[in-house]
N, C-alpha and C positions, 0 to 999 in steps of 0.2 A: 506381189502378184501370185495368185494361186495357180498352180500349173500341174500338168502331168496326171490328171485324173484319167482313169480308163475311159475310152471314148463313150460318150452317152448320146445316142441318137434319139432325140426327143420326138420320135414317132412312136414311142413305146406305149402300149395301148392300155390306157387306164379307164375303167368303166365305173361310173357312179350313177345310182338310180334312186329316186325317191319313191317309196312304197309304203303301204300299211305294214310296217315292219314286223309287228307281232305275228303276222300270218305266215312267216316263212322261216324255215329252219336253216341252219348253216349249210353251205355247199348246195344251195338250191336256187341259185340265181337263174341258171339256164342250162339246157342240155346241149352239149357240144355236138356239132355235126358238120359234114362237108368233107372236101378233099379236092385234090387237083390244084387249081389256082385260087380257090376261095374257101374260107372256113368261117363258120359263124356259130352263134349260140341262140337256141330257141328259148326265149325268156319265160320263166315261170312267175315273174313279178309284174306288177302293174301299178299305175298311179304314182310312179317315181318321177324325179326330176331329170336324172341322167344316170348312165352307167359308164364306169371308167375301166378300161382294160390296160393292164401293164404286163408286158412280156419281156423276158430276159433270154437272150440268145445263148447258145452253148459257150460263146467266148465272152459273155458278160455284158454285151451291149443291151441297152434298155430302150424299149419302144413303148410309147404311151399314146392313147387316143381316148377321147370322150365322145359318148353317143347320147344325145338328148332323147328324151322320151318320144317315142314314135319312130325313131330311126332304127333300122336294122343293125343289130350288133354283129358285124362281120368284118373280116379283113381279107385282103388279097395279097398275093406275093409281092406285087408292086408297092403295097403299103410298107412292107418291111424293107424296101430298098433293093439295091442291086448286090450282086455277089453274096447271095445268102449262104450261110454256113449250113451244111447238113447236120442234123442232130435234133435233140429234144429241146424245145423252148418251154420254159416254165411260165405260167401265166397266173394272173389274179384278177378277178372281176370284183368291183366294189360298187354297191348300190347307194346312190345319194337320194335322200328323201326330199319331198317337197315340205319345206318348213315355212310356216306362216310368219309374217312380219312381227306379230305379237310374240311368238315363241322366240324368234331371233333376238328381239329386244330384251326379253326376260333373261335369256342365256347370256347376253352381253353384260347385263347388269350383275348377274351372279358371278361371272368371270372377273369383272372389275372389282367386286367385293371379295374375291378369292373364296367364295362360298361354294365349295364343291357339292356339299349336301343339297343345297338349293338347286344347283344345276342338274343333279341326278333326278331330283323330284320333278323338275320341269320336263325333262326328257321322258320320265315314266308317265307323267300325266298326259303328254302329247303322244304316247305310244311309239316313241322313236327308239330304235336300237340298231346296232351295226349289222349289216348283211353283206357277206362276201363269199366268194367261191374261188378256190385255187385248183390248178390242174396243170396239164402239159399237152402240147401238141408237137408233132414231128414234121420237119421238112427234110425231104429226101430227093436228091437229084432235081431240084427246082420245082417240087410239088409238095403240097400238103398230103400227108398220108391219110387215106380215107379213115374217118374217125368213128363211123357208125358200127364197124365190125368189132366184136368182142371175142377174144380167144376163149374157146371152150375148154373146160377141164377134161382131161382124159378119163376121169372117173365118170363123166356123164354117159359113157357107153354102157354103164351098169345101171339097171333100173333102181329106182328108189326103194321098191319093195325088196329087191334082192339085197341092197345094202343093209336094210334094217333087219333082215331075218337071220337069226343066228343059225349057223349050220346049213343055210340054204345055198345050193350051188349057184354060182354066178360066173358068167363067161367074160373074161378079160380079152382085150385085143390080142390077136394071135391065136385064139382058140384055147387058151389056158383056162381050165375050170378050177375055181378056188372057192373055199368056204371062209366066211368071217370066223375069226378065232377069238374066243373069250378066255382069258387066263385069270381065274379067281385067286391069284396069289402074286407075290412079287416076281418081276421078270428081270433076270440078271443076264446081260449079254457080255461075255468076256471077249470082246472084240469090237469092231466098229459096226455101225448100223446104218443102213440106207433105207429111206422111206420115200416111196413115190413110184409111179408106173414106169419110169425110165431107168430104174435100178436094174442092173444085170448081174448075172452070175459071175463070180470072180471080180467084183467091183474093185477097182484100185483106189483105196481110201487115202493113200498118202498118210498125212498126220491127222486126217479127219476122224473124229470119234462118232459123230452123227452127221449124216448127209441127207438133205431133202432134194429129190431129183425128179422133176417133171416140169410141165410148162407153166403152171401156176402154183407157186409155193407159198403156203400160209401156215402160221401157227396160231391156233385159237385157244385162248384161256377162257373157258366157259364156266363161270361160277354159278353153281346151282343152288346157292343158299336160298332158303325160303322162310327161315325164321326172322321175325321182325328184329331190326337193330343190327343184323349182320350185313356186312358189305357184300354186294352181289354183282358189281359191275363186271362186264366182259371186256376183254382186251384181245388184240390180234397183232401179230408181227406179220408184216406184208413185204414181200420182195417183188417189186415191179408191178406196174399197172397191167390189167387184163385187156384194156381197150387198145385198138390199133392206133398208133401214134402217141400212145401214152408215155409216161415217164419211166425210165429205168431208175429205180430208187429203192431205198429201204425205209419203211415207216413203222411207227407204233400207232395203232388205231384204238381209240376209245370206242369199242364196238357198240356199247349200249347207247352212247350219245351220238354215234356216227360222226365222230370228229377225229382229225389226225393231228395231234399236237406236236409230233416230231417226225422229221423226214430228212434223210440224207440222199442226195441225188448222185447218180453214177458220175464218176470223174472228179468228185470233190477232192481237193488237195490233201495230201498227207498232213495230219495234225490240224485239219480244219477246225476242230474243237478238241482240246486236250485238257484233261483235269489231272493235276499232279497229286502226289501223296498228301500234300498239305491242303488240298481243296482249291488251289489257285487254278484259274481257267485261262488257257492260252488259245488264241485264235491264230492259226497258221504258225504256231510255235509249240514245241514240246518242252520248252524250258521257261514257263511263265515266271516272271520276277515278282509281280504283284497279284492281288486278288483277280484282276482282269487285265490281260496283256494282249494287245493287238499288234501283230507283226506282219509287215508287208514291205515290198521294195519301193512302193510309190504311194505316199500320202495316206497313211492309215486314218480312217474317219468313221464316224457314227452318224447315221441319219435318223432324225426324230421327226416322224411324219404323222400329223393329225389329218385324217381325211374327213370329208363332210358327211359320211354315212350316218353319223350319230346326231346330226343336227347342228353341230358347231361348224364355224367357218374353217375351211381347210388351211393348214399352215405347215410348212416344212422347213426344218433347220438342219444344217450340217455342223458337226463339231469335228475338226480334223487338225492334222499337224504334218509338217514336213520340214526340210532344212531351211525354208524361208520364213515360216511363222506357225504359231498355233492360232487357230481362227474359229470364229463362229460365223456361219454363212446363212443369210436369209434367202433361201432358195425361192420361196414364193414371191418375195419382194424384188426379184431380178438378180438373185445370187450376189447381193451386196455383202461385203465382208464387214459386218457390223462391229466386230471385235477382233483385234489381232494383238499377239505378243510376239516380238522378235526374239530370236535366239540370243542369249547373253544378257537379257534384261536382268538387272540386279534384284536381289531379295527386297520384297516390299515395294516394288515399283508402284503397285497399287495395293493398298491394304485397308480393309474395312474392319473397324474394331467392333466389339460386341455392342457398343452403344450407338453404332451407326456412323461414327466419325470416319472420314476417308483420309488416309495418309498417302501422299505421293513421296516415295523415298523414305518413309518411316513406318515402322510397325506399331507405333504408339502415338497416333494422331491426337492432338490436344484440342482441336476445333473440328467443326463440320468438314472443312477442307484444310488440310495441313500439308504444305509443300516444304520438304526438308532437304537440305544438302549441306555438307561441310564445305563445299566449294561455292564461292560467291556467284560464279558464272552459272551454276546449275540451279540455284534456288530462285527460280524465275517462273512466272506464270504469264502466258501470252494469250490474248484473245484477238480474233480477227484473222484476215487472210494472210497477212505477212507481219506478225508482231515481232519476229526475230530479225527483220531487216531494217536497215537505216532509212529506207524509204517505203512508202506505201501505207495504207490505213492499218490500224491495229491498236490494241491496248496492251500495255506491258507492265507487269508487276515484278519487281526483283528485290532481293535482299542486298543491302549495300556493303555488307562485310561481316564476317564472323566475329571480328574483333570490336565491332561497334554495337552497342546495345540498342535494340529495337530500331534499326535503320532500314528503311525500304525506299524504293523509288517507284513511282507510278508514271508510265509514259504511254503514248500511243504508238511510238516506234522506238526501236532501239537507238539511243543517241550516241554520239561520240562521247568518250569518257570525260572529255574536258567540259561537257555540258552539265555534268553533275557535280555540285559542290561537295567538298569532302565530309562535311558534318552530317550525321545521321538525320534523315528527314523524310517526309512524304512529299514527293514532287510530282506535279501534273504537267505534262508536256503535250503539245499538239504541234504537228508539222516540225518536230525537232526543236521547238521553241518552248522554253520553260515558262509556264503561265502562273503556277501557284506553288508555294512551299509551306509546309508545316514542319518546323525544325524540332530538335530534341528538347528545346525549352518550351515548346508550345506556341512560339511566335508564328504568326501567319503572314506570309508575304504574297502579295497579289501583283503579278506583272513584273516581279523582280527576278533577276538572274543570280542574285547573291542571297545569302541568308538574311532574313528580316532583322532589323535592329530595334523593333518595337513589337508589342503584342499584336498589333495589326499594322502592316506596312504596305501601302499601295504606291505603285510606281507605274507611270505611263509617259514614256519619254522623259522630259524634264519635270513632269508633274509628280509630286510626292505628297502623300497624306499619311498621318499616323494617329494611332491611339496609344498614348504614352502609358507607362507602367503606373502612373498616378491616376489613370482613368480619364485624362483630358484628351479630347479630339483636336488634332491640329490639321486644318485644311491646307491644301496646297496653295501657296501664295507667292512663290518666287517670281521675280521679273523674268527669269529665264523661261518660265512656262507660259508667259503672256505676251500679247501683241495688241496693236491698235489701242494703246493706252492714252486716255485724256481725262481731264478733270470732270467730275460730276457737277452739272449746273445746279446752282442753289435753288432756282425756281422749280426745277424738275424734282429735286429731293424733297422740297417743301410740299409740293403737290402730292408726291407719293406718300409722305408721312401723314398728310391729312387724310389720305384715302385708306390708310391702314386702320383696321378695326379689331382691336384686341378683344378677346372673348374668354369667358370661363368655359371649360369643357372637361369631359372625362373620356378616355379611350374605351371603346366597346369591349376590348379584351381585358381591361382593368377598370371596371366601373366604379370602384371605391376610391380611386386615386384622382382627386381634382387637380386640374391644370389650368394655366392661362397661356394664351398664345394667339395664333392667327389661323384662319381657314385658307388653305392653299387656293381654292377656287375664287376667293374674295379679295385677294391682295392685288395691288396695282400691277400693271404689266411689267414695270421695270424690275420688280423683285420676284416675278412669277417664273416657274419652270415651264418648259413647253407642254408637258402633260398635265400641269396644275394639280399634281398629287403630292408634291413635296415642296419644302422650302429650304433655302440656305440661310443660316443665321448671319453669315458675313454680308449677304446682300442687304438685309435689313439694317445691320449695324452700319454699313456704309451710308445708307440713306439717313439714318439717325445722326451719324457723325457729321455729315455735311450740313444738316439742319442746325445741329448744335453749334458747329463752327460759325455758321452765318449768324446765329443768335448771339454767339459770343462776340462777334464783330460789332453787332448792334449794342450789346452791353458795354463793350469797351468804348464805343463812340459816345454813348450816354454818360458813361463815367467821366470821360474827358470833358463833355459839355457841362456836367455838374461841377467838376473841379474848376472849370473856367468861370462859371457863374459865381461860384463861391469866392474865387479870387477877386472878381470884379466887385462883389459885394463888400469884401474886406477893404478894398482900395477906396471905396466911396465913404467908408467910415473914417 
């Protein structure tokens, strides 16, 4: 049982929209607006299938919601539940495109063939690409903070012309008149430096060497390269959003592309991300042991989420671990735990070799599936709902003993030990009754509970038949196996013999081998089988025997009459 995940309230707002994707840049899904009890986004996209909003509360709870095309993308305080936490909620909007059935079919075929190049070409030809937007909103004292307001920079009180003119007087707030200063040489400050309109005389720097101090602090790296081939991308360090209700954060912005690849939000735990001197990365730990080390008090996990904004079907998987198990969870499929490993599982519990062979309990499987154990009781394979129980349906395969060469037992349920003969063999049981055996000599027993005593040995109650080592078939014929026994009538046998029609023939499967015999459909009723597809040689032998016996009686009588006539002739002489 997987347990103790941080509470996930699946009202978390996930927005997916299908649009002509090439027409929109990143972070352009919609403009955030509103305040009080309702907040929404005025969409810049159209022609989409849906928009999904996911928001995370300050305490880590997740809320999701999907908005179909034509529906207003907005949320209310009641949507987020009761007892809302004050603070900043991070959100992400994802647009899901309308994908035609033909494109979906092509993508599925490419995925099935593991052809990523083909999949990318299909997406490109269809004009599909991922569109999403991230940001933040604030809940304070049971209301959304009004989001349309943008905090102005204190520098805005100075005209643009004054800022750009060297030596031109400009008036700062407070009536201080200053000039821009240009220093055409190196500037060395032997002390700390404060930059910003809120710096004061006798600033207490503490250990700070450089301090930025005003309501909007930014550092812009403006590369003015103009020569071809030289990199010229601009970057910006950003502390906190300027918009009301925005996020308290530190970000690195790719200013040229207007993208924010890295963000740390306020309140992130110590050592949220930690790189040690060897390059190992720790998440919530300053002492990473391996290249990537995730450390938390409750079920460290990784989420792998494919949204449908790029045309593919959405699918989410979790990989996690705790004291109960290591698991893979199919979140989209109902959070089923598709794969689990329990603590203490031995080495090579499941081992896949380089040639694709699978070993259970062995690191060197010799077949496609190799179940290995030095203990007889463990070298077993069970199929069905209850293969390990003495009752109930199932199929059970086990090794009969490490000291016996090539010995296995095949059963539908686990039998009592007394039901298995000691010699190595393959044994088939149903309902705990042994039905078939192939022993270590290759002898086959059918219906016998003991090892077969002939190459083929059939037993059914008192009925026994065998194929001898000499290749002769012996039918069951014991009186103990028969009842209602009475003599075959001579006239019945003679009639049957007269109706038998011997023929030449060849079997269709062996057309070059000529045979003589009978046709099952044409024989008289007394020697026919119910389905008239087979014949028993003993049945025909019995008919022939009875006729021969009657003929022998006639011959004997004739011989006696001849002898008598011969004697009478001699006496007359």
